[in-house]
C-alpha positions as CSV (number, residue, x, y, z in Angstrom):
1,M,174.0,17.1,146.3
2,A,173.0,19.2,148.9
3,I,170.5,17.6,151.4
4,E,168.7,19.9,153.6
5,Y,166.9,18.3,156.6
6,R,164.0,19.7,158.1
7,I,161.6,18.8,161.1
8,N,158.0,19.4,161.3
9,E,158.0,21.4,158.1
10,P,154.2,21.3,156.4
11,L,153.6,18.8,153.8
12,R,151.6,18.1,150.6
13,A,150.0,14.6,150.5
14,Q,151.0,14.6,146.8
15,D,154.6,15.0,147.8
16,V,154.7,12.4,150.2
17,S,152.5,9.8,148.2
18,D,155.4,10.3,145.4
19,V,157.9,9.7,147.9
20,F,156.3,6.5,149.3
21,R,155.8,5.5,145.5
22,S,159.4,6.0,144.3
23,S,160.6,4.4,147.5
24,G,158.8,0.9,147.1
25,I,157.4,1.3,150.4
26,K,153.8,0.0,150.5
27,R,151.3,2.7,151.6
28,P,148.0,3.8,150.4
29,V,149.5,6.4,147.7
30,D,146.4,6.6,145.8
31,D,144.4,8.0,148.7
32,L,145.5,11.3,149.2
33,E,143.0,12.4,151.6
34,R,144.5,9.3,153.8
35,I,148.0,10.2,153.4
36,Q,147.1,13.7,154.4
37,S,145.4,12.6,157.4
38,M,148.5,10.5,158.4
39,I,150.7,13.6,157.9
40,D,148.5,15.6,159.9
41,H,148.4,13.4,162.9
42,A,152.2,12.3,163.1
43,D,153.7,14.0,166.2
44,V,157.1,14.2,164.2
45,T,158.3,14.4,160.9
46,V,161.8,14.6,159.5
47,T,162.0,15.4,156.0
48,A,164.7,15.2,153.3
49,W,164.8,17.8,150.5
50,D,167.1,18.5,147.2
51,E,166.1,22.0,147.0
52,E,162.5,21.9,146.9
53,Q,162.0,18.4,146.0
54,L,160.8,16.0,149.1
55,V,163.0,13.1,148.7
56,G,162.9,11.4,152.0
57,I,160.5,11.3,155.1
58,A,160.5,10.2,158.4
59,R,157.1,10.0,160.2
60,A,156.6,9.1,163.7
61,I,154.0,8.7,166.8
62,T,155.6,9.3,170.0
63,D,154.6,10.8,173.8
64,F,157.9,12.5,174.0
65,S,159.2,10.9,177.1
66,Y,159.3,7.0,176.8
67,C,158.5,5.5,173.2
68,C,158.2,6.5,169.7
69,Y,156.7,4.4,166.7
70,L,158.7,5.2,163.7
71,S,155.7,4.7,160.9
72,D,157.3,5.3,157.9
73,L,160.9,5.7,156.9
74,A,161.1,6.4,152.9
75,V,163.7,7.8,150.4
76,R,162.9,8.1,146.6
77,M,164.8,5.1,144.7
78,D,167.5,7.5,143.1
79,Y,168.5,8.8,146.6
80,Q,168.8,5.6,148.0
81,K,172.1,4.2,149.0
82,S,173.0,7.6,150.2
83,G,172.5,7.5,153.8
84,I,169.3,9.6,153.6
85,G,167.6,7.2,155.6
86,K,170.1,6.8,158.1
87,E,170.2,10.7,158.3
88,L,166.5,10.7,159.0
89,V,166.4,8.3,161.7
90,Q,169.6,10.1,163.5
91,R,167.8,13.4,163.3
92,L,164.8,11.9,164.7
93,R,166.6,10.6,167.5
94,E,168.5,13.7,168.3
95,H,165.0,15.4,168.3
96,L,163.4,12.7,170.7
97,G,166.3,12.8,173.0
98,D,167.9,9.8,175.1
99,Q,165.1,8.9,177.3
100,V,162.8,7.8,174.2
101,A,163.0,4.4,172.6
102,L,162.3,4.0,168.8
103,L,160.2,1.3,167.6
104,L,159.3,0.2,164.0
105,L,157.8,-2.3,162.0
106,S,159.9,-3.6,159.0
107,A,158.7,-4.8,155.5
108,P,160.4,-8.4,154.8
109,G,162.6,-6.9,152.3
110,A,164.4,-4.3,154.7
111,M,165.0,-6.7,157.6
112,E,168.8,-6.5,156.8
113,Y,168.7,-2.6,156.4
114,Y,167.6,-1.5,159.9
115,P,170.4,-3.4,161.8
116,R,173.1,-1.3,159.7
117,I,171.6,2.1,160.8
118,G,171.5,1.0,164.6
119,F,168.3,-0.9,165.2
120,D,168.4,-4.0,167.4
121,Q,165.9,-6.9,166.0
122,I,163.8,-8.0,168.6
123,Q,161.1,-11.0,169.3
124,N,158.5,-9.9,171.2
125,A,156.1,-7.8,169.5
126,F,152.7,-8.3,168.7
127,L,150.5,-7.3,165.8
128,I,146.4,-6.4,165.2
129,P,146.7,-5.9,161.6
130,R,144.6,-3.1,159.8
131,V,141.8,-4.3,157.8
132,K,142.0,-1.7,155.2
């Protein structure tokens, strides 16, 4: 399997929704207009491709100077445990540079995953949750 990684590749909502659905990440997968808006307003996307099939995505919001919020990290279920998620994060970090901190909110089921790919767990975060 030769996975190709691309930065800011044009994306279709249906392809991203399919990755979200397959990966198990909780996103509004049936609202393709909202998914397209999420894609269009991201500052950086790093994607993983198996030929022309999207198999993974890291979607981020950043100022490119100080901080970056990694809002989505998703890999199709049948491609998980092959290093794609770790590689997506690494390529995002390389794209952002050493001056930018990378932050994320983890789903409860992924709490053990993120330390394995280089994240430190912190206790000083706050959240105003979305209504929808």
